[in-house]
C-alpha positions in Angstrom: -19.0 0.6 1.9 -16.3 -1.8 3.0 -12.7 -0.8 3.2 -10.3 -2.6 0.7 -7.4 -4.5 2.1 -3.9 -4.3 0.6 -1.3 -6.8 1.8 2.1 -5.7 0.9 5.6 -7.2 0.8 4.6 -10.6 -0.6 7.7 -12.7 -1.3 6.5 -16.2 -2.4 3.7 -17.9 -4.3 2.4 -19.8 -1.4 1.6 -16.6 0.5 0.2 -15.0 -2.7 -2.3 -17.9 -3.1 -3.1 -17.9 0.6 -4.0 -14.1 0.8 -6.1 -14.5 -2.4 -8.0 -17.3 -0.8 -8.6 -15.2 2.3 -10.1 -12.4 0.3 -7.5 -9.8 -0.2 -8.3 -6.9 -2.6 -4.8 -5.7 -3.5 -1.5 -7.6 -3.5 1.7 -5.6 -3.1 5.3 -6.3 -4.1 8.5 -4.3 -3.2 11.4 -3.6 -5.5 14.3 -1.2 -5.3 14.9 -1.4 -1.6 17.7 -4.0 -1.1 17.7 -3.3 2.6 14.2 -4.7 2.9 13.7 -8.5 3.6 10.7 -8.3 1.3 12.6 -6.8 -1.7 12.2 -8.7 -5.0 13.9 -8.3 -8.3 12.0 -7.6 -11.6 12.2 -11.2 -12.7 10.5 -12.5 -9.5 7.8 -9.9 -9.7 7.1 -10.5 -13.4 6.7 -14.2 -12.7 4.3 -13.5 -9.8 2.2 -11.0 -11.8 1.7 -13.6 -14.6 0.1 -16.0 -12.1 -2.3 -13.7 -10.2 -5.9 -13.7 -11.4 -6.9 -10.5 -13.2 -9.6 -9.6 -10.7 -7.0 -9.2 -8.0 -5.4 -5.7 -8.2 -1.6 -5.7 -8.0 0.7 -3.0 -6.7 4.4 -2.5 -7.0 6.1 -0.3 -4.4 9.3 1.4 -5.7 11.3 4.6 -6.0 10.1 7.1 -8.4 13.4 7.2 -10.4 13.1 3.4 -11.1 9.7 3.6 -12.8 10.9 3.8 -16.5 13.2 0.8 -16.0 10.5 -1.2 -14.2 7.9 -0.6 -16.9 10.4 -1.7 -19.6 11.5 -4.8 -17.8 8.0 -6.0 -16.7 6.1 -5.4 -19.9 3.6 -6.8 -20.7 3.1 -8.1 -17.1 2.3 -4.7 -15.6 0.6 -3.9 -12.3 -2.6 -2.0 -11.8 -0.9 0.4 -9.4 2.5 1.8 -8.7 3.2 2.9 -5.1 5.9 5.5 -5.4 8.5 6.8 -2.9 10.6 9.9 -3.3 10.3 13.2 -5.1 10.4 14.1 -8.8 9.4 17.4 -10.3 8.2 15.7 -13.5 5.6 12.9 -12.8 4.8 10.9 -15.9 1.3 9.6 -16.5 1.4 5.9 -17.5 -1.5 4.6 -19.5 -3.4 1.8 -17.7 -1.5 2.3 -14.4 -2.7 4.4 -11.4 -0.1 6.0 -9.3 -0.1 6.0 -5.5 2.0 8.6 -3.8 3.4 7.7 -0.4 3.6 10.5 2.3 5.0 10.1 5.8 3.0 11.3 8.7 5.4 14.1 9.8 3.2 16.9 10.9 5.9 19.4 10.0 5.9 18.5 6.3 3.0 16.4 5.2 0.4 19.1 4.9 2.6 21.1 2.5 3.5 18.1 0.5 0.0 16.8 0.0 -1.2 20.1 -1.6 1.2 19.4 -4.5 0.9 15.6 -4.6 -2.9 15.5 -4.7 -2.8 17.3 -8.1 -0.3 14.8 -9.7 -1.3 11.4 -8.3 -4.3 9.2 -8.4 -4.2 8.0 -4.8 -2.5 9.2 -1.6 -1.1 6.8 1.0 0.0 7.9 4.4 2.6 5.8 6.3 4.3 6.3 9.6 7.4 8.5 9.6 10.5 6.7 10.8 13.9 8.2 10.1 15.9 6.1 7.5 13.0 3.8 6.7 10.5 3.9 3.7 7.9 1.6 5.2 7.3 -1.7 6.9 8.2 -0.2 10.3 5.4 -1.8 12.3 4.9 1.5 14.0 1.6 3.4 14.1 1.2 7.2 13.8 -1.3 9.8 14.9 -4.3 8.8 12.9 -5.8 12.3 13.3 -3.1 13.4 10.7 -4.3 10.7 8.3 -7.9 11.6 8.9 -7.2 15.3 8.0 -5.3 14.3 4.9 -8.1 11.9 3.9 -10.7 14.7 4.3 -8.5 17.2 2.4 -8.0 15.0 -0.7 -11.5 13.6 -0.8 -13.0 12.3 -3.2 -9.6 11.0 -4.2 -8.9 7.7 -2.6 -6.8 7.5 0.6 -4.9 4.5 1.9 -3.9 4.2 5.5 -0.6 2.4 6.4 1.7 2.1 9.3 1.7 -0.4 12.2 -1.7 -1.9 11.4 -2.5 -5.2 12.9 -5.6 -7.5 13.4 -5.9 -5.9 16.9 -6.0 -2.2 16.0 -7.5 -2.3 12.5 -11.1 -1.8 13.6 -10.1 1.4 15.6 -8.1 2.7 12.7 -10.9 2.2 10.1 -13.4 3.8 12.4 -11.1 6.8 13.0 -9.9 7.5 9.4 -12.5 5.9 7.1 -10.0 5.2 4.4 -10.6 3.8 0.9 -8.1 1.0 1.7 -5.7 -0.1 4.4 -2.2 -1.4 3.9 -0.5 -4.0 6.0 2.8 -6.0 5.8 4.6 -6.7 9.0 1.3 -6.7 11.0 0.3 -10.0 9.4 3.7 -11.7 9.8 5.0 -14.1 12.3 8.3 -14.7 10.5 9.9 -11.8 8.7 8.8 -11.7 5.1 6.3 -14.5 5.4 2.6 -13.9 6.0 0.7 -15.7 8.8 -2.6 -17.2 7.6 -4.5 -16.6 10.9 -3.3 -13.0 11.1 -4.2 -12.4 7.5 -7.7 -13.9 8.0 -8.3 -11.9 11.2 -7.0 -8.7 9.7 -9.2 -8.9 6.6 -12.3 -10.0 8.6 -11.8 -7.1 11.2 -11.2 -4.5 8.5 -14.2 -5.4 6.5 -16.5 -5.5 9.6 -16.7 -1.8 9.6 -19.1 0.1 7.3 -17.3 3.3 6.0 -20.3 4.7 4.1 -20.0 7.8 6.2 -17.1 8.7 3.9 -19.7 10.6 1.8 
């Protein structure tokens, strides 16, 4: 089985078309994080969603408290996945949309959090833990933590994120054997713009590893 590749933080149609041409599986957009150079408003995302082929899965990363407003504003151009940050006691199920819960690889908290979140969410994503930042840090974490989380939630899908690049993705996939890998800054040369060569190398390297030992 080949790992799926999610490229996050797309900001323009040229990059969207390029990553599709290079064989990406999931395309990610960011909203609700004005401090991020990759942040988009609802109108921009709705336009992009309307132009992406249906066989390409789309993901919107946002804060949990923004979900109701996001669904209302984007309808009927809705994503396949929501990638959610934050904590809410009441997690609503949304017809036709799978929900990805983001956990940060802090060994002091992540194992307690995953016990609850695995019951409420369709997919778990583990990213690096950097104080004051939600993601896009370009920093790796201890992949042993991700491997243990991946094993704990199996057979639910697991996504690995945090500091992945064309140079380290083979090692990461071999170690963790995730369902998918998530990259943003690792395939950029200029902030917020994807580099074609880096995208091509990342996808090729990620998919060069057979993860069938997941089972």
